[in-house]
C-alpha positions as CSV (number, residue, x, y, z in Angstrom):
1,M,-2.5,128.8,-60.6
2,F,-1.1,130.9,-58.0
3,K,2.6,130.4,-56.9
4,A,3.1,131.5,-53.4
5,K,5.8,133.8,-52.6
6,H,9.1,133.1,-51.0
7,L,9.9,134.4,-47.7
8,N,12.6,137.0,-49.0
9,E,10.2,138.8,-51.5
10,I,7.4,138.9,-48.8
11,R,9.6,140.8,-46.5
12,S,11.2,142.6,-49.6
13,F,7.2,143.5,-50.5
14,M,6.8,144.8,-46.2
15,E,9.9,147.2,-46.8
16,K,8.9,148.9,-49.9
17,Q,5.8,150.0,-47.8
18,G,8.3,151.5,-45.2
19,V,7.7,148.4,-42.9
20,P,10.8,146.3,-42.1
21,G,10.8,142.8,-43.3
22,Q,12.4,141.7,-40.0
23,D,13.3,142.7,-36.7
24,A,16.3,144.6,-35.8
25,Y,18.4,142.1,-34.1
26,N,21.4,144.4,-34.3
27,L,20.0,147.0,-32.2
28,P,21.4,150.0,-34.0
29,D,20.9,153.4,-32.7
30,S,17.6,155.6,-33.1
31,P,18.3,158.4,-35.7
32,L,15.8,160.2,-33.8
33,T,15.4,162.1,-30.6
34,F,13.5,164.6,-29.3
35,A,13.1,168.4,-30.7
36,D,15.3,169.6,-27.6
37,G,17.8,166.4,-28.7
38,A,17.0,164.5,-26.0
39,H,16.7,160.6,-26.0
40,Y,14.8,159.9,-23.3
41,R,11.8,161.4,-20.8
42,I,10.0,160.1,-18.0
43,E,6.0,159.4,-17.7
44,I,4.0,158.9,-14.9
45,A,0.9,157.3,-14.4
46,G,-1.8,156.9,-11.8
47,I,-2.6,160.9,-11.0
48,E,-5.8,159.8,-10.0
49,R,-6.6,163.1,-8.0
50,L,-5.0,166.7,-7.5
51,S,-3.1,165.2,-4.4
52,N,-1.5,162.5,-6.2
53,F,0.1,165.4,-8.8
54,K,1.1,167.3,-5.9
55,A,2.8,164.0,-4.4
56,M,4.3,163.9,-7.5
57,L,5.5,166.9,-8.1
58,D,6.9,167.3,-4.2
59,E,9.0,163.7,-5.3
60,A,10.3,164.6,-8.0
61,K,11.8,168.2,-6.3
62,K,13.4,165.9,-4.1
63,E,14.9,163.3,-6.3
64,K,16.1,166.4,-8.5
65,L,14.2,164.2,-11.4
66,P,12.4,166.0,-14.2
67,V,8.8,164.4,-15.2
68,H,7.7,165.2,-18.4
69,R,4.4,163.6,-18.9
70,A,1.0,162.6,-16.2
71,I,-1.1,160.0,-17.2
72,C,-4.2,161.2,-15.0
73,T,-7.6,159.2,-14.3
74,V,-6.4,155.8,-15.1
75,G,-9.9,154.9,-13.4
76,G,-11.3,157.2,-15.6
77,S,-12.3,161.0,-15.8
78,T,-15.7,160.8,-15.0
79,Y,-14.4,160.5,-11.8
80,L,-13.0,163.7,-11.3
81,P,-15.6,166.6,-10.3
82,F,-15.1,169.6,-13.7
83,Q,-13.1,172.0,-11.1
84,E,-10.6,169.7,-10.1
85,M,-9.9,169.1,-13.5
86,K,-9.5,172.9,-13.2
87,D,-7.2,172.7,-10.7
88,L,-4.8,170.1,-12.5
89,A,-4.9,171.5,-15.8
90,K,-3.3,175.1,-13.3
91,I,-0.8,173.0,-11.4
92,A,0.4,171.2,-14.4
93,L,0.7,174.3,-16.4
94,D,2.5,176.0,-13.9
95,N,5.0,173.1,-13.7
96,Q,5.3,172.7,-16.8
97,V,4.2,168.8,-17.3
98,E,2.5,167.7,-20.1
99,L,-0.8,165.9,-18.6
100,V,-2.6,163.1,-20.7
101,M,-6.1,162.2,-19.7
102,V,-8.2,158.4,-19.5
103,V,-11.5,158.7,-20.4
104,G,-14.6,156.8,-19.6
105,H,-17.0,155.9,-21.5
106,R,-15.3,152.2,-21.9
107,K,-16.4,148.8,-23.1
108,S,-15.5,147.5,-19.3
109,W,-17.9,149.5,-17.8
110,D,-21.6,148.9,-20.1
111,V,-23.7,146.3,-20.7
112,G,-21.0,144.2,-22.6
113,A,-18.6,144.0,-20.0
114,K,-19.3,140.6,-18.9
115,E,-18.4,139.0,-22.4
116,S,-14.5,140.4,-22.1
117,G,-14.7,139.1,-18.6
118,F,-14.4,135.2,-20.1
119,P,-11.4,134.0,-21.9
120,E,-12.3,134.2,-24.9
121,G,-13.8,137.6,-24.7
122,V,-10.1,139.1,-23.7
123,P,-8.4,138.9,-26.7
124,Q,-11.1,141.1,-28.4
125,G,-9.7,143.8,-26.6
126,P,-11.3,147.2,-24.7
127,R,-12.7,148.9,-28.4
128,H,-15.6,150.4,-28.1
129,R,-19.1,148.7,-28.3
130,G,-21.5,150.9,-31.2
131,S,-21.8,154.6,-31.9
132,E,-23.3,155.5,-28.7
133,N,-20.8,154.3,-26.4
134,M,-18.2,156.1,-28.8
135,S,-20.3,159.5,-28.3
136,Y,-20.3,159.1,-24.8
137,W,-16.6,158.9,-24.5
138,I,-15.9,161.9,-26.7
139,E,-18.7,164.2,-24.6
140,D,-16.4,163.4,-21.6
141,M,-13.5,164.5,-23.8
142,M,-15.3,167.6,-24.4
143,R,-15.9,168.2,-20.4
144,C,-11.8,167.7,-20.0
145,L,-11.1,170.4,-22.9
146,E,-13.4,172.7,-21.8
147,A,-11.7,172.3,-18.1
148,G,-8.1,172.9,-20.3
149,L,-6.9,169.5,-20.9
150,R,-5.5,168.5,-24.1
151,G,-4.0,165.1,-24.1
152,F,-5.5,161.7,-24.0
153,L,-5.6,158.3,-24.0
154,V,-6.9,156.1,-27.1
155,F,-7.3,152.5,-27.6
156,D,-9.7,152.2,-30.4
157,E,-8.8,152.8,-34.0
158,G,-12.0,153.8,-35.8
159,L,-12.2,156.6,-32.7
160,L,-8.7,157.4,-32.9
161,K,-9.2,158.1,-36.9
162,L,-12.8,160.3,-35.9
163,L,-10.3,162.4,-33.2
164,S,-7.9,163.0,-35.8
165,Q,-10.3,164.5,-38.4
166,M,-12.2,166.5,-35.4
167,R,-8.5,168.0,-34.7
168,T,-7.9,168.6,-38.6
169,E,-11.7,170.2,-38.9
170,G,-11.3,172.6,-35.8
171,F,-14.1,170.5,-34.1
172,I,-11.9,170.4,-30.9
173,P,-8.5,172.3,-30.4
174,K,-5.7,171.8,-32.6
175,E,-3.7,171.3,-30.4
176,T,-5.5,168.4,-28.9
177,F,-2.9,165.1,-28.6
178,F,-3.7,162.0,-28.8
179,K,-1.4,158.3,-27.0
180,W,-1.8,155.1,-27.8
181,S,-2.8,153.2,-25.3
182,V,-1.1,149.6,-24.1
183,F,-5.0,148.3,-24.4
184,G,-4.6,148.8,-28.0
185,G,-2.8,145.7,-28.4
186,Q,0.0,147.1,-31.2
187,C,3.0,145.5,-30.9
188,S,4.5,145.7,-34.7
189,P,6.1,148.4,-37.5
190,A,3.2,147.9,-39.2
191,G,0.8,148.5,-36.3
192,A,2.4,151.3,-35.3
193,K,2.5,152.8,-39.0
194,L,-1.2,152.3,-39.5
195,L,-1.4,154.1,-35.9
196,E,0.5,157.4,-37.0
197,E,-1.5,157.4,-40.2
198,L,-4.2,157.7,-38.2
199,G,-3.5,160.1,-36.2
200,A,-1.7,159.1,-33.4
201,D,0.7,161.7,-31.6
202,T,2.7,158.7,-29.0
203,M,2.3,155.0,-29.0
204,N,2.4,152.7,-25.9
205,P,3.3,149.3,-27.2
206,I,2.5,146.2,-25.5
207,S,4.3,145.8,-22.6
208,D,6.7,142.6,-23.2
209,V,8.2,144.3,-26.3
210,S,11.6,143.2,-27.4
211,L,14.4,145.0,-27.9
212,P,14.5,143.8,-31.6
213,I,10.6,144.5,-32.0
214,L,11.2,148.3,-30.8
215,G,14.2,148.5,-33.1
216,S,12.2,147.5,-35.9
217,I,9.3,150.1,-34.9
218,R,11.2,152.9,-34.5
219,Q,12.5,152.5,-38.3
220,A,8.8,152.3,-39.5
221,V,7.7,155.8,-37.3
222,K,8.6,159.0,-35.9
223,M,6.9,159.3,-33.3
224,P,7.7,158.8,-29.6
225,L,7.5,155.5,-28.6
226,D,6.2,154.7,-24.5
227,V,7.8,151.6,-23.2
228,Y,7.0,150.1,-19.8
229,M,10.2,149.7,-17.6
230,I,8.1,148.2,-15.0
231,I,4.7,146.3,-15.1
232,V,1.7,145.2,-12.9
233,D,1.8,141.4,-12.0
234,S,-1.4,141.1,-14.2
235,F,0.9,141.5,-17.2
236,G,3.7,140.0,-16.4
237,G,5.4,141.8,-13.5
238,H,8.6,142.6,-15.4
239,Y,11.2,144.9,-14.3
240,R,13.7,145.6,-17.2
241,A,15.6,148.2,-15.4
242,Y,18.4,146.5,-17.0
243,D,17.2,147.2,-20.3
244,A,16.8,151.1,-19.8
245,P,19.7,152.0,-21.6
246,E,19.5,150.1,-24.4
247,V,15.6,150.9,-24.8
248,A,16.7,154.7,-24.7
249,R,19.6,154.4,-27.6
250,V,17.3,152.0,-29.9
251,A,13.8,153.6,-29.3
252,A,14.6,157.1,-28.7
253,P,12.5,159.2,-28.7
254,V,11.0,157.3,-25.9
255,Y,9.3,157.5,-22.7
256,F,9.9,155.1,-19.6
257,K,6.6,154.0,-18.3
258,I,6.6,153.2,-14.9
259,E,4.0,150.8,-13.2
260,P,4.2,148.7,-10.4
261,G,1.6,147.0,-8.3
262,T,-0.8,143.9,-8.4
263,S,-3.5,144.9,-11.4
264,E,-4.3,147.9,-13.2
265,A,-7.7,146.8,-11.9
266,N,-6.7,146.8,-8.1
267,I,-4.9,150.2,-8.4
268,Y,-7.3,152.4,-10.0
269,K,-10.6,151.4,-8.5
270,P,-11.9,155.0,-7.8
271,W,-12.5,154.2,-3.7
272,I,-8.7,153.2,-3.2
273,T,-7.3,156.4,-0.6
274,E,-5.9,159.1,-2.2
275,A,-3.0,158.4,0.8
276,S,-2.7,155.2,-0.9
277,H,-2.3,156.7,-4.5
278,D,0.3,159.2,-3.2
279,D,2.5,156.8,-1.9
280,L,2.3,155.1,-5.1
281,V,3.3,157.8,-7.3
282,R,5.9,158.5,-4.6
283,A,7.4,155.2,-5.5
284,K,7.1,155.6,-9.3
285,V,8.8,158.8,-9.3
286,R,11.8,156.8,-7.2
287,I,12.0,154.4,-9.6
288,S,12.6,156.7,-12.2
289,A,15.5,157.7,-10.9
290,I,16.8,154.4,-10.4
291,L,16.3,154.4,-14.0
292,R,17.9,157.6,-14.8
293,E,21.0,156.0,-12.6
294,V,21.5,152.9,-14.5
295,V,21.0,154.8,-17.8
296,E,23.8,157.7,-16.6
297,R,26.2,154.7,-15.7
298,R,26.3,152.7,-18.9
299,H,25.4,155.3,-21.3
300,P,26.3,158.4,-20.3
301,N,25.8,160.2,-23.7
302,L,21.8,159.4,-24.0
303,I,20.5,162.2,-22.9
304,L,17.1,163.0,-20.3
305,S,15.1,166.0,-21.2
306,K,15.5,168.7,-18.4
307,D,12.0,170.2,-17.1
308,G,9.5,171.5,-19.4
309,P,10.7,171.4,-22.6
310,K,9.0,173.5,-25.3
311,D,7.4,171.1,-27.6
312,L,5.6,169.1,-24.6
313,T,1.7,170.1,-25.2
314,M,0.7,172.4,-22.3
315,T,-3.1,172.5,-20.8
316,C,-5.3,175.7,-21.7
317,V,-6.0,177.6,-18.3
318,S,-8.6,180.1,-19.1
């Protein structure tokens, strides 16, 4: 008859697999940094149109704040004309900002979207329904790649495995990189380790992940962690500016993510005016500057990357 293992035996087994047996309640310093020796960087989401990117760059210049990565077309890349994507890639290259595209086709857009709108359908997540929707997503990624874009948001483990194999075999450019989305719902060291093994280059844990959990995830993986410092009301509405120094210390290398607002559904509808998005991305830059100030006041030894660090993946403009 099988005898249940003791908790200490379970934790020992986990640790043999490279997964911490407990969360990092002692909040140790991360032994890792970015390639330039920095502990943290700035990521601005919500670049829906070219005008938003220009507004972000202008506000960053006013604040004298380096912005290292921009998440583009959260409403879906199929809403952005091909020429505008090419123009976006050119300006990103000129300003040395890494771009990550959010690609359609997605579950919430297809005929199964109604299911995920019900309370018991929500926990099923936004993963792709069937092979056709996955192929549609890849088709639109190809359109983005042709425009010169190289970074993509992914929230389906099966898709990530396929994309990683495409990159390995040269089916897509070798420099293409993949960011795991918060909508993928991963929030543990074991989940993070799986994503890294599947080919994720950077990971966004769920928005309310604690410092001890961040510390345990850092013990399991080397890829950068992308951590929400402020999040829309529909995700909980927290603003953890006070945590910024500890997040950078415990989770480095880490990107600070800034996403204020009511809900992503309201913010990223494609018919919201460009001017509204311009104002919102300016606010995100200003909040990022406050986070930098909090870090510098409490932990001045923690380093923010300067503009255009060499390890960023740049767009390819022909």
